[in-house]
DSSP file (Angstrom, degrees, kcal/mol; ACC not computed):
  #  RESIDUE AA STRUCTURE BP1 BP2  ACC     N-H-->O    O-->H-N    N-H-->O    O-->H-N    TCO  KAPPA ALPHA  PHI   PSI    X-CA   Y-CA   Z-CA
    1    1 A X     >        0   0    0      0, 0.0     4,-2.5     0, 0.0     5,-0.2   0.000 360.0 360.0 360.0 -43.5   20.9   20.1  -23.6
    2    2 A X  H  >  +     0   0    0      1,-0.2     4,-2.4     2,-0.2     5,-0.1   0.875 360.0  51.1 -69.7 -33.8   17.2   20.3  -22.9
    3    3 A X  H  > S+     0   0    0      2,-0.2     4,-2.4     1,-0.2    -1,-0.2   0.901 110.3  50.6 -68.0 -38.8   16.6   16.7  -23.8
    4    4 A X  H  > S+     0   0    0      1,-0.2     4,-2.8     2,-0.2     5,-0.2   0.933 111.2  48.1 -63.0 -43.2   19.4   15.7  -21.5
    5    5 A X  H  X S+     0   0    0     -4,-2.5     4,-1.4     1,-0.2    -1,-0.2   0.912 110.7  51.1 -63.3 -40.5   17.9   17.7  -18.7
    6    6 A X  H  <>S+     0   0    0     -4,-2.4     5,-3.6     2,-0.2    -1,-0.2   0.920 111.8  47.1 -59.9 -44.9   14.5   16.2  -19.3
    7    7 A X  H ><5S+     0   0    0     -4,-2.4     3,-1.5     3,-0.2    -2,-0.2   0.909 110.7  50.6 -67.0 -44.5   15.9   12.7  -19.2
    8    8 A X  H 3<5S+     0   0    0     -4,-2.8    -1,-0.2     1,-0.3    -2,-0.2   0.783 113.9  46.6 -63.5 -25.3   17.9   13.2  -16.0
    9    9 A X  T 3<5S-     0   0    0     -4,-1.4    -1,-0.3    -5,-0.2    -2,-0.2   0.212 116.2-114.3-101.2  13.6   14.8   14.7  -14.4
   10   10 A X  T < 5 +     0   0    0     -3,-1.5     2,-1.2     1,-0.2     3,-0.2   0.750  69.0 141.9  58.7  29.1   12.6   11.8  -15.6
   11   11 A X     >< +     0   0    0     -5,-3.6     4,-1.7    -6,-0.2    -1,-0.2  -0.567  14.8 157.5 -95.7  69.5   10.5   14.1  -17.8
   12   12 A X  H  >  +     0   0    0     -2,-1.2     4,-2.6     1,-0.2     5,-0.3   0.869  65.4  54.3 -68.4 -41.5   10.2   11.6  -20.5
   13   13 A X  H  > S+     0   0    0     -3,-0.2     4,-2.3     1,-0.2    -1,-0.2   0.924 110.2  48.5 -59.1 -44.9    7.1   13.0  -22.1
   14   14 A X  H  > S+     0   0    0      2,-0.2     4,-1.7     1,-0.2    -1,-0.2   0.881 111.1  50.1 -59.5 -41.4    8.8   16.3  -22.5
   15   15 A X  H  X S+     0   0    0     -4,-1.7     4,-2.2     2,-0.2    -2,-0.2   0.888 111.2  48.4 -62.2 -44.8   11.9   14.7  -24.0
   16   16 A X  H  X S+     0   0    0     -4,-2.6     4,-2.4     1,-0.2    -2,-0.2   0.877 109.6  54.1 -69.4 -36.2    9.9   12.7  -26.5
   17   17 A X  H  X S+     0   0    0     -4,-2.3     4,-1.9    -5,-0.3    -1,-0.2   0.885 109.4  46.8 -63.9 -37.7    8.0   15.9  -27.4
   18   18 A X  H  X S+     0   0    0     -4,-1.7     4,-2.2     2,-0.2    -2,-0.2   0.887 111.0  51.4 -70.7 -39.0   11.3   17.7  -28.1
   19   19 A X  H  X S+     0   0    0     -4,-2.2     4,-2.3     2,-0.2    -2,-0.2   0.922 109.9  50.6 -64.3 -42.3   12.6   14.7  -30.2
   20   20 A X  H  X S+     0   0    0     -4,-2.4     4,-2.2     1,-0.2    -2,-0.2   0.921 110.2  51.0 -59.4 -44.8    9.3   14.8  -32.2
   21   21 A X  H  X S+     0   0    0     -4,-1.9     4,-2.1     1,-0.2    -1,-0.2   0.880 110.8  47.1 -60.1 -40.4    9.8   18.5  -32.8
   22   22 A X  H  X S+     0   0    0     -4,-2.2     4,-2.2     2,-0.2    -1,-0.2   0.878 110.6  52.0 -70.4 -37.3   13.3   18.0  -34.0
   23   23 A X  H  X S+     0   0    0     -4,-2.3     4,-2.1     2,-0.2    -2,-0.2   0.890 110.8  48.0 -63.6 -41.1   12.3   15.2  -36.3
   24   24 A X  H  X S+     0   0    0     -4,-2.2     4,-2.6     2,-0.2    -2,-0.2   0.866 109.8  52.2 -65.0 -39.6    9.6   17.4  -37.8
   25   25 A X  H  X S+     0   0    0     -4,-2.1     4,-2.0     2,-0.2    -2,-0.2   0.917 110.7  47.8 -64.6 -43.6   12.0   20.2  -38.3
   26   26 A X  H  X S+     0   0    0     -4,-2.2     4,-2.0     2,-0.2    -2,-0.2   0.883 113.0  48.9 -62.8 -39.6   14.4   17.8  -40.1
   27   27 A X  H  X S+     0   0    0     -4,-2.1     4,-2.3     2,-0.2    -2,-0.2   0.914 110.9  48.5 -69.0 -43.0   11.6   16.5  -42.3
   28   28 A X  H  X S+     0   0    0     -4,-2.6     4,-2.4     2,-0.2    -1,-0.2   0.865 109.2  55.0 -68.6 -32.2   10.4   20.0  -43.2
   29   29 A X  H  X S+     0   0    0     -4,-2.0     4,-2.1     2,-0.2    -2,-0.2   0.940 109.3  47.5 -63.2 -46.0   14.0   21.0  -44.0
   30   30 A X  H  X S+     0   0    0     -4,-2.0     4,-2.3     1,-0.2    -2,-0.2   0.889 111.4  49.9 -59.3 -41.7   14.2   18.0  -46.4
   31   31 A X  H  X S+     0   0    0     -4,-2.3     4,-2.7     2,-0.2    -2,-0.2   0.893 109.6  51.3 -66.4 -40.6   10.9   19.0  -48.0
   32   32 A X  H  X S+     0   0    0     -4,-2.4     4,-1.9     2,-0.2    -2,-0.2   0.914 110.1  50.0 -61.7 -41.7   12.0   22.6  -48.5
   33   33 A X  H  X S+     0   0    0     -4,-2.1     4,-1.5     2,-0.2    -2,-0.2   0.927 110.7  48.7 -64.7 -46.5   15.1   21.3  -50.1
   34   34 A X  H  X S+     0   0    0     -4,-2.3     4,-2.0     1,-0.2    -2,-0.2   0.900 110.5  52.2 -57.2 -44.3   13.0   19.1  -52.4
   35   35 A X  H  X S+     0   0    0     -4,-2.7     4,-2.3     1,-0.2    -1,-0.2   0.850 102.0  59.0 -66.5 -32.0   10.8   22.0  -53.3
   36   36 A X  H  X S+     0   0    0     -4,-1.9     4,-1.7     2,-0.2    -1,-0.2   0.901 108.4  45.6 -63.9 -38.4   13.8   24.2  -54.2
   37   37 A X  H  X S+     0   0    0     -4,-1.5     4,-2.6     1,-0.2    -1,-0.2   0.858 109.5  55.8 -73.6 -31.5   14.7   21.6  -56.9
   38   38 A X  H  X S+     0   0    0     -4,-2.0     4,-2.7     2,-0.2    -2,-0.2   0.909 104.5  52.5 -64.8 -38.9   11.1   21.5  -57.9
   39   39 A X  H  X S+     0   0    0     -4,-2.3     4,-2.6     2,-0.2    -2,-0.2   0.930 109.9  48.7 -59.4 -46.8   11.1   25.3  -58.5
   40   40 A X  H  X S+     0   0    0     -4,-1.7     4,-1.8     1,-0.2     5,-0.2   0.932 112.1  50.2 -61.6 -45.5   14.3   24.9  -60.7
   41   41 A X  H  X S+     0   0    0     -4,-2.6     4,-1.9     1,-0.2    -2,-0.2   0.932 111.5  46.9 -56.5 -46.9   12.5   22.1  -62.6
   42   42 A X  H  X S+     0   0    0     -4,-2.7     4,-2.7     1,-0.2     5,-0.2   0.876 106.5  58.2 -64.7 -38.8    9.4   24.2  -63.2
   43   43 A X  H  X S+     0   0    0     -4,-2.6     4,-2.2     1,-0.2    -1,-0.2   0.930 111.6  41.3 -57.0 -43.6   11.4   27.3  -64.3
   44   44 A X  H  X S+     0   0    0     -4,-1.8     4,-2.1     2,-0.2    -1,-0.2   0.828 113.4  51.8 -77.8 -31.5   12.9   25.3  -67.2
   45   45 A X  H  X S+     0   0    0     -4,-1.9     4,-2.2    -5,-0.2    -1,-0.2   0.880 112.1  48.6 -68.0 -38.9    9.7   23.5  -68.1
   46   46 A X  H  X S+     0   0    0     -4,-2.7     4,-2.8     2,-0.2     5,-0.3   0.930 110.8  49.5 -62.8 -46.6    8.0   26.9  -68.3
   47   47 A X  H  X S+     0   0    0     -4,-2.2     4,-3.0    -5,-0.2     5,-0.4   0.919 111.7  49.1 -60.4 -44.9   10.8   28.3  -70.4
   48   48 A X  H  X S+     0   0    0     -4,-2.1     4,-1.8     1,-0.2     5,-0.5   0.929 112.6  47.6 -61.9 -44.9   10.6   25.4  -72.8
   49   49 A X  H  < S+     0   0    0     -4,-2.2    -2,-0.2     2,-0.2    -1,-0.2   0.922 119.4  37.9 -62.9 -45.0    6.8   25.6  -73.1
   50   50 A X  H  < S+     0   0    0     -4,-2.8    -2,-0.2     1,-0.2    -3,-0.2   0.929 124.2  38.8 -77.8 -43.3    6.8   29.4  -73.7
   51   51 A X  H  < S-     0   0    0     -4,-3.0    -2,-0.2    -5,-0.3    -1,-0.2   0.675  95.6-139.6 -81.3 -18.3    9.9   29.6  -75.9
   52   52 A X     <  +     0   0    0     -4,-1.8   104,-2.8    -5,-0.4     2,-0.3   0.857  68.8  91.0  58.5  36.1    9.2   26.4  -77.8
   53   53 A X  E     -A  155   0A   0     -5,-0.5     2,-0.4    -6,-0.3   102,-0.3  -0.976  63.9-139.5-150.1 167.2   12.8   25.4  -77.7
   54   54 A X  E     -A  154   0A   0    100,-2.7   100,-2.7    -2,-0.3     2,-0.3  -0.993  13.1-161.9-132.4 130.5   15.2   23.4  -75.5
   55   55 A X     >  -     0   0    0     -2,-0.4     4,-2.5    98,-0.2     5,-0.2  -0.711  31.9-114.9-104.7 162.5   18.8   24.4  -74.7
   56   56 A X  H  > S+     0   0    0     -2,-0.3     4,-2.6     1,-0.2     5,-0.2   0.881 116.6  52.2 -61.3 -35.4   21.5   22.1  -73.3
   57   57 A X  H  > S+     0   0    0      2,-0.2     4,-2.6     1,-0.2    -1,-0.2   0.925 109.3  48.8 -72.3 -41.5   21.6   24.0  -70.1
   58   58 A X  H  > S+     0   0    0      1,-0.2     4,-2.4     2,-0.2    -1,-0.2   0.942 112.3  49.1 -65.0 -40.7   17.8   23.8  -69.5
   59   59 A X  H  X S+     0   0    0     -4,-2.5     4,-2.3     1,-0.2    -2,-0.2   0.911 111.4  49.5 -63.2 -39.4   17.9   20.1  -70.2
   60   60 A X  H  X S+     0   0    0     -4,-2.6     4,-3.2    -5,-0.2    -1,-0.2   0.901 110.0  51.5 -60.7 -40.0   20.8   19.7  -67.8
   61   61 A X  H  X S+     0   0    0     -4,-2.6     4,-2.4     2,-0.2    -2,-0.2   0.891 108.9  50.0 -62.2 -42.7   18.9   21.6  -65.2
   62   62 A X  H  X S+     0   0    0     -4,-2.4     4,-2.5     2,-0.2     5,-0.2   0.947 114.9  44.4 -60.9 -49.6   15.8   19.4  -65.7
   63   63 A X  H  X S+     0   0    0     -4,-2.3     4,-2.7     1,-0.2     5,-0.2   0.923 113.6  49.1 -66.3 -44.6   17.9   16.3  -65.3
   64   64 A X  H  X S+     0   0    0     -4,-3.2     4,-2.4     2,-0.2    -1,-0.2   0.890 111.0  50.3 -64.0 -37.4   19.9   17.6  -62.3
   65   65 A X  H  X S+     0   0    0     -4,-2.4     4,-2.4    -5,-0.2     5,-0.2   0.945 112.7  46.6 -63.7 -48.4   16.7   18.7  -60.6
   66   66 A X  H  X S+     0   0    0     -4,-2.5     4,-2.6    -5,-0.2    -2,-0.2   0.911 113.2  48.2 -59.8 -43.7   15.1   15.3  -61.1
   67   67 A X  H  X S+     0   0    0     -4,-2.7     4,-2.6     2,-0.2     5,-0.2   0.918 112.5  49.4 -63.1 -44.1   18.3   13.4  -59.9
   68   68 A X  H  X S+     0   0    0     -4,-2.4     4,-2.8    -5,-0.2     5,-0.2   0.909 112.4  47.6 -67.3 -39.6   18.6   15.6  -56.9
   69   69 A X  H  X S+     0   0    0     -4,-2.4     4,-1.8    -5,-0.2    -2,-0.2   0.922 112.0  50.7 -61.7 -44.5   14.9   15.0  -56.0
   70   70 A X  H  < S+     0   0    0     -4,-2.6    -2,-0.2    -5,-0.2     4,-0.2   0.895 116.3  40.2 -62.7 -41.4   15.4   11.3  -56.6
   71   71 A X  H >< S+     0   0    0     -4,-2.6     3,-0.6     1,-0.2    -2,-0.2   0.881 119.7  42.7 -72.7 -39.6   18.4   11.2  -54.3
   72   72 A X  H 3< S+     0   0    0     -4,-2.8    -2,-0.2     1,-0.2    -3,-0.2   0.657  99.7  71.6 -86.1 -16.4   17.2   13.5  -51.6
   73   73 A X  T 3< S+     0   0    0     -4,-1.8     8,-1.8    -5,-0.2     2,-0.4   0.537  72.2 111.9 -77.5  -5.9   13.7   12.1  -51.4
   74   74 A X  B <   -B   80   0B   0     -3,-0.6     2,-0.6     6,-0.2     6,-0.3  -0.554  40.8-178.6 -79.8 128.1   14.7    8.9  -49.8
   75   75 A X  S    S-     0   0    0      4,-2.8     4,-0.5    -2,-0.4     3,-0.3  -0.866  71.0 -40.2-118.4  89.2   13.7    8.3  -46.2
   76   76 A X  S    S-     0   0    0     -2,-0.6    -1,-0.1     1,-0.2     0, 0.0  -0.413  97.6 -55.5  79.7-165.7   15.3    4.9  -45.4
   77   77 A X  S    S+     0   0    0      1,-0.2    -1,-0.2    -3,-0.1    -3,-0.0   0.764 133.4  25.1 -86.2 -22.6   15.3    2.2  -48.0
   78   78 A X  S    S+     0   0    0     -3,-0.3     2,-0.3    -4,-0.0    -1,-0.2   0.259 110.8  65.6-125.6  10.8   11.6    1.9  -48.7
   79   79 A X        -     0   0    0     -4,-0.5    -4,-2.8     4,-0.0     2,-0.3  -0.884  56.9-153.7-136.2 164.6   10.0    5.3  -47.9
   80   80 A X  B     -B   74   0B   0     -2,-0.3    -6,-0.2    -6,-0.3     3,-0.1  -0.906  26.7-126.6-135.8 159.0   10.2    8.8  -49.1
   81   81 A X  S    S+     0   0    0     -8,-1.8     2,-0.5    -2,-0.3    -7,-0.1   0.858 107.7  34.6 -74.8 -35.8    9.7   12.3  -47.7
   82   82 A X  S    S-     0   0    0     -9,-0.3    -1,-0.3    -3,-0.1     2,-0.1  -0.986  86.7-142.6-118.3 121.2    7.3   13.1  -50.5
   83   83 A X    >   -     0   0    0     -2,-0.5     3,-2.1    -3,-0.1     4,-0.4  -0.442  27.0-105.8 -77.9 157.2    5.1   10.2  -51.8
   84   84 A X  G >  S+     0   0    0      1,-0.3     3,-0.9     2,-0.2    -1,-0.1   0.879 121.1  48.1 -45.1 -45.5    4.2    9.8  -55.5
   85   85 A X  G 3  S+     0   0    0      1,-0.2    -1,-0.3     2,-0.1     3,-0.1   0.379 101.5  66.1 -87.9   8.4    0.7   10.9  -54.9
   86   86 A X  G X> S+     0   0    0     -3,-2.1     4,-0.9     1,-0.1     3,-0.5   0.440  71.5  92.1-100.1  -5.4    1.7   14.0  -52.9
   87   87 A X  H <> S+     0   0    0     -3,-0.9     4,-2.9    -4,-0.4     5,-0.2   0.794  72.0  69.4 -70.2 -27.5    3.5   16.1  -55.6
   88   88 A X  H 3> S+     0   0    0      1,-0.2     4,-2.9     2,-0.2    -1,-0.2   0.936  99.2  48.4 -57.0 -48.9    0.5   18.0  -56.7
   89   89 A X  H <> S+     0   0    0     -3,-0.5     4,-2.0     1,-0.2    -1,-0.2   0.872 113.7  48.5 -61.1 -35.2    0.3   20.0  -53.4
   90   90 A X  H  X S+     0   0    0     -4,-0.9     4,-2.2     2,-0.2    -1,-0.2   0.865 109.0  52.9 -72.1 -36.7    4.0   20.7  -53.8
   91   91 A X  H  X S+     0   0    0     -4,-2.9     4,-2.6     1,-0.2    -2,-0.2   0.966 110.4  47.4 -58.1 -53.2    3.5   21.8  -57.3
   92   92 A X  H  X S+     0   0    0     -4,-2.9     4,-0.6     1,-0.2    -2,-0.2   0.857 112.4  50.4 -59.1 -37.6    0.9   24.2  -56.2
   93   93 A X  H  < S+     0   0    0     -4,-2.0     4,-0.3    -5,-0.2    -1,-0.2   0.876 118.7  36.4 -64.2 -40.8    3.1   25.5  -53.4
   94   94 A X  H >X S+     0   0    0     -4,-2.2     4,-2.3     1,-0.2     3,-0.6   0.705  93.4  85.4 -95.1 -20.9    6.1   26.1  -55.6
   95   95 A X  H 3X S+     0   0    0     -4,-2.6     4,-3.0     1,-0.2     5,-0.3   0.886  87.7  54.1 -48.4 -49.6    4.4   27.3  -58.9
   96   96 A X  H 3X S+     0   0    0     -4,-0.6     4,-1.6     1,-0.2    -1,-0.2   0.889 111.5  45.2 -59.9 -36.1    4.2   31.0  -57.8
   97   97 A X  H <> S+     0   0    0     -3,-0.6     4,-2.5    -4,-0.3     5,-0.2   0.935 114.5  48.8 -63.3 -49.5    8.0   31.1  -57.1
   98   98 A X  H  X S+     0   0    0     -4,-2.3     4,-3.1     1,-0.2     5,-0.2   0.919 112.0  47.0 -64.4 -44.1    8.8   29.3  -60.3
   99   99 A X  H  X S+     0   0    0     -4,-3.0     4,-2.1     1,-0.2    -1,-0.2   0.897 110.7  53.3 -67.2 -34.6    6.6   31.6  -62.5
  100  100 A X  H  X S+     0   0    0     -4,-1.6     4,-0.9    -5,-0.3    -2,-0.2   0.947 115.8  39.3 -62.2 -48.1    8.0   34.7  -60.8
  101  101 A X  H >X S+     0   0    0     -4,-2.5     4,-0.9     1,-0.2     3,-0.6   0.887 113.5  54.0 -74.1 -37.7   11.6   33.6  -61.6
  102  102 A X  H >X S+     0   0    0     -4,-3.1     4,-3.5     1,-0.2     3,-0.6   0.874 100.3  61.9 -64.1 -35.9   10.8   32.2  -65.1
  103  103 A X  H 3< S+     0   0    0     -4,-2.1     7,-0.7     1,-0.3    -1,-0.2   0.846 103.5  50.0 -59.6 -32.0    9.3   35.6  -66.0
  104  104 A X  H << S+     0   0    0     -4,-0.9    -1,-0.3    -3,-0.6    -2,-0.2   0.743 121.1  34.6 -76.7 -21.0   12.7   37.2  -65.5
  105  105 A X  H << S+     0   0    0     -4,-0.9     3,-0.5    -3,-0.6     2,-0.3   0.740 101.3  82.7-103.5 -26.3   14.4   34.6  -67.6
  106  106 A X  S >X S-     0   0    0     -4,-3.5     4,-1.1     1,-0.2     3,-0.6  -0.582 101.6  -9.2 -88.3 141.8   11.9   33.8  -70.4
  107  107 A X  T 34 S-     0   0    0     -2,-0.3    -1,-0.2     1,-0.2    -2,-0.1   0.824 129.0 -48.9  47.7  46.0   11.3   35.6  -73.6
  108  108 A X  T 34 S-     0   0    0     -3,-0.5    -1,-0.2     1,-0.1    -2,-0.1   0.891 108.7 -52.1  64.4  42.9   13.4   38.6  -72.7
  109  109 A X  T <4 S-     0   0    0     -3,-0.6    -5,-0.2    -7,-0.2    -2,-0.2   0.986  77.5-175.2  63.0  69.2   12.0   39.3  -69.2
  110  110 A X     <  -     0   0    0     -4,-1.1    -4,-0.1    -7,-0.7    -1,-0.1  -0.477  31.8 -90.3 -91.2 164.8    8.2   39.4  -69.7
  111  111 A X     >  -     0   0    0     -2,-0.2     4,-2.5     1,-0.1     5,-0.1  -0.374  33.1-117.3 -73.6 152.5    5.7   40.3  -67.1
  112  112 A X  H  > S+     0   0    0      1,-0.2     4,-2.7     2,-0.2     5,-0.2   0.900 113.6  53.5 -62.1 -42.5    4.2   37.5  -65.0
  113  113 A X  H  > S+     0   0    0      1,-0.2     4,-1.5     2,-0.2    -1,-0.2   0.916 110.9  46.5 -61.2 -42.0    0.7   38.1  -66.2
  114  114 A X  H  > S+     0   0    0      2,-0.2     4,-1.2     1,-0.2    -1,-0.2   0.910 112.5  50.8 -63.0 -42.4    1.8   37.9  -69.8
  115  115 A X  H >X S+     0   0    0     -4,-2.5     4,-1.0     1,-0.2     3,-0.8   0.928 108.5  51.3 -61.6 -46.3    3.8   34.7  -69.0
  116  116 A X  H 3< S+     0   0    0     -4,-2.7     3,-0.3     1,-0.3    -1,-0.2   0.809 105.8  55.5 -59.8 -34.3    0.8   33.1  -67.4
  117  117 A X  H 3< S+     0   0    0     -4,-1.5    -1,-0.3    -5,-0.2    -2,-0.2   0.785 108.0  49.2 -71.3 -26.9   -1.3   33.9  -70.4
  118  118 A X  H << S+     0   0    0     -4,-1.2    -1,-0.2    -3,-0.8    -2,-0.2   0.669  98.5  89.7 -82.0 -20.2    1.3   32.0  -72.7
  119  119 A X     <  -     0   0    0     -4,-1.0     2,-0.8    -3,-0.3     3,-0.1  -0.498  66.9-146.5 -87.9 146.6    1.3   28.9  -70.4
  120  120 A X     >  -     0   0    0     -2,-0.2     4,-2.5     1,-0.2     3,-0.3  -0.850  21.5-171.2-101.1  93.8   -0.8   25.9  -70.6
  121  121 A X  H  > S+     0   0    0     -2,-0.8     4,-2.8     1,-0.2     5,-0.2   0.853  78.7  53.3 -58.1 -41.3   -0.9   25.3  -66.8
  122  122 A X  H  > S+     0   0    0      1,-0.2     4,-2.5     2,-0.2    -1,-0.2   0.914 111.1  47.6 -63.2 -40.6   -2.6   21.9  -67.0
  123  123 A X  H  > S+     0   0    0     -3,-0.3     4,-3.0     2,-0.2     5,-0.2   0.923 110.6  51.1 -65.7 -43.4    0.0   20.6  -69.4
  124  124 A X  H  X S+     0   0    0     -4,-2.5     4,-2.7     1,-0.2    -2,-0.2   0.929 112.3  47.5 -55.5 -46.4    2.8   22.0  -67.3
  125  125 A X  H  X S+     0   0    0     -4,-2.8     4,-2.8    -5,-0.2     5,-0.2   0.933 112.0  49.5 -65.4 -43.4    1.4   20.3  -64.3
  126  126 A X  H  X S+     0   0    0     -4,-2.5     4,-2.2    -5,-0.2     5,-0.2   0.957 113.6  45.2 -60.1 -51.3    0.9   17.0  -66.1
  127  127 A X  H  X S+     0   0    0     -4,-3.0     4,-2.5     1,-0.2    -1,-0.2   0.921 113.7  50.3 -56.7 -46.2    4.5   17.0  -67.5
  128  128 A X  H  X S+     0   0    0     -4,-2.7     4,-2.5    -5,-0.2    -1,-0.2   0.930 112.1  46.1 -60.7 -47.8    5.9   17.9  -64.1
  129  129 A X  H  X S+     0   0    0     -4,-2.8     4,-2.0     1,-0.2    -1,-0.2   0.851 111.4  52.9 -65.4 -34.3    4.0   15.2  -62.3
  130  130 A X  H  X S+     0   0    0     -4,-2.2     4,-1.3    -5,-0.2    -1,-0.2   0.907 110.6  46.7 -64.1 -46.1    4.9   12.6  -64.9
  131  131 A X  H  X S+     0   0    0     -4,-2.5     4,-0.8    -5,-0.2    -2,-0.2   0.892 111.2  51.4 -67.1 -40.9    8.6   13.5  -64.6
  132  132 A X  H >< S+     0   0    0     -4,-2.5     3,-0.8     1,-0.2     4,-0.3   0.894 105.9  54.9 -63.1 -38.0    8.5   13.4  -60.8
  133  133 A X  H >X S+     0   0    0     -4,-2.0     3,-1.4     1,-0.2     4,-0.6   0.820  98.3  63.9 -65.5 -28.6    6.9   10.0  -60.8
  134  134 A X  H >X S+     0   0    0     -4,-1.3     4,-3.0     1,-0.3     3,-1.0   0.820  89.3  69.0 -58.6 -33.1    9.8    8.7  -62.9
  135  135 A X  H << S+     0   0    0     -3,-0.8    -1,-0.3    -4,-0.8    -2,-0.2   0.712  99.7  48.6 -65.6 -15.7   12.1    9.4  -60.0
  136  136 A X  H <4 S+     0   0    0     -3,-1.4    -1,-0.3    -4,-0.3    -2,-0.2   0.694 121.9  31.5 -88.9 -20.8   10.5    6.6  -58.1
  137  137 A X  H << S+     0   0    0     -3,-1.0     2,-0.3    -4,-0.6    -2,-0.2   0.692 104.5  70.1-111.3 -25.2   10.7    4.1  -61.0
  138  138 A X     <  -     0   0    0     -4,-3.0     2,-0.1    -5,-0.1     0, 0.0  -0.701  68.5-132.6-102.0 148.3   13.8    4.8  -63.1
  139  139 A X     >  -     0   0    0     -2,-0.3     4,-2.2     1,-0.1     5,-0.2  -0.410  42.6 -90.9 -82.4 174.0   17.4    4.3  -62.2
  140  140 A X  H  > S+     0   0    0      1,-0.2     4,-2.2     2,-0.2     5,-0.2   0.903 125.4  48.0 -55.6 -48.8   19.9    7.2  -62.9
  141  141 A X  H  > S+     0   0    0      1,-0.2     4,-2.4     2,-0.2    -1,-0.2   0.888 112.3  48.1 -62.5 -42.1   20.8    6.0  -66.4
  142  142 A X  H  > S+     0   0    0      2,-0.2     4,-2.6     1,-0.2    -1,-0.2   0.871 111.1  51.6 -67.9 -33.9   17.2    5.4  -67.5
  143  143 A X  H  X S+     0   0    0     -4,-2.2     4,-2.5     2,-0.2     5,-0.2   0.922 110.2  48.6 -70.9 -40.1   16.3    8.9  -66.2
  144  144 A X  H  X S+     0   0    0     -4,-2.2     4,-2.5     2,-0.2    -2,-0.2   0.938 113.2  48.3 -60.6 -47.1   19.1   10.5  -68.2
  145  145 A X  H  X S+     0   0    0     -4,-2.4     4,-2.0     2,-0.2    -2,-0.2   0.889 111.4  49.2 -55.0 -45.0   18.0    8.5  -71.2
  146  146 A X  H  X S+     0   0    0     -4,-2.6     4,-2.7     2,-0.2     5,-0.2   0.929 113.0  46.0 -66.0 -45.7   14.4    9.6  -70.8
  147  147 A X  H  X S+     0   0    0     -4,-2.5     4,-2.3     1,-0.2    -2,-0.2   0.921 111.9  52.4 -68.6 -41.5   15.2   13.3  -70.4
  148  148 A X  H  < S+     0   0    0     -4,-2.5    -1,-0.2    -5,-0.2    -2,-0.2   0.875 115.9  39.8 -58.7 -38.8   17.5   13.3  -73.3
  149  149 A X  H  < S+     0   0    0     -4,-2.0     3,-0.5    -5,-0.2    -2,-0.2   0.858 117.8  47.8 -77.0 -37.3   14.9   11.7  -75.6
  150  150 A X  H  < S+     0   0    0     -4,-2.7     2,-0.3     1,-0.3    -2,-0.2   0.804 119.8  38.0 -77.1 -27.4   11.9   13.8  -74.2
  151  151 A X  S  < S-     0   0    0     -4,-2.3    -1,-0.3    -5,-0.2     2,-0.2  -0.593  74.9-177.0-128.9  72.6   13.9   17.1  -74.5
  152  152 A X        -     0   0    0     -3,-0.5   -98,-0.2    -2,-0.3    -3,-0.1  -0.455  37.3-104.9 -67.8 136.7   16.0   17.2  -77.6
  153  153 A X  S    S+     0   0    0     -2,-0.2     2,-0.2    -5,-0.1   -98,-0.2  -0.391  83.1  45.7 -62.3 139.6   18.1   20.3  -77.9
  154  154 A X  E    S-A   54   0A   0   -100,-2.7  -100,-2.7    -3,-0.1     2,-0.3  -0.729 101.0 -29.8 125.6-170.2   16.7   22.8  -80.5
  155  155 A X  E     -A   53   0A   0   -102,-0.3     2,-0.4    -2,-0.2  -102,-0.3  -0.597  65.6-116.5 -81.3 139.7   13.4   24.3  -81.5
  156  156 A X        -     0   0    0   -104,-2.8    -1,-0.1    -2,-0.3     4,-0.1  -0.621  18.0-164.4 -85.2 132.1   10.4   22.1  -80.8
  157  157 A X  S    S+     0   0    0     -2,-0.4     2,-0.3     2,-0.1    -1,-0.2   0.799  80.1  29.6 -79.1 -29.0    8.5   21.0  -83.9
  158  158 A X  S    S-     0   0    0      1,-0.1     2,-0.1  -106,-0.0     0, 0.0  -0.809 102.4 -81.4-121.4 164.7    5.5   20.0  -81.7
  159  159 A X              0   0    0     -2,-0.3    -2,-0.1     1,-0.1  -110,-0.1  -0.372 360.0 360.0 -61.8 142.9    4.2   21.2  -78.4
  160  160 A X              0   0    0   -112,-0.1    -1,-0.1  -111,-0.1  -111,-0.1   0.506 360.0 360.0 -62.1 360.0    6.0   19.8  -75.4
C-alpha cells in the first residue's frame, strides 16, 4: 500500500527505498533459513566427533541439511545467497547455537564447557566448510554418495 501511495504521488525515491528494504528482508530471511540448516549440520558433526560414531539418523540429517542448503541457496541460475567463501562467518554465527543444542544430545547430556573441551574446533570447521563447498559442485546423487562414503554407519576406527 505504501509503495502504491508513493508511486501515485511521484515519490519514486521513497518507493525504491521501500522495495530495497523488502528485498533485504527477503534476503535475510533466506540466510536465516540457510543458517538453521547449518545449525542442524553442525549438531550432528559435533556428535559424530565427540561420540566417535555415526548413526543412520545423523547421516540422514547431515545429508538433508546439505541438500536443503544446496536447494535454498540459489538466487537465480548463477548466484547464491551465501557465496562459497562466505560460510566461515556463518559458521561462527551459528556455532554457539549448535554447541548448545549438541550438549543436550551428545554423550548423555553433558555440559557445554565439557563438550567444547572434547571438540577439535578447527577440524569441525574444516569439515563443515568442505561439506558446504560440495553443495556448489556436486549434484544430488553425488552428494548422497559422498556423504554415505564419508560417514559410514557405526563406530569410527579413525578420527572424522
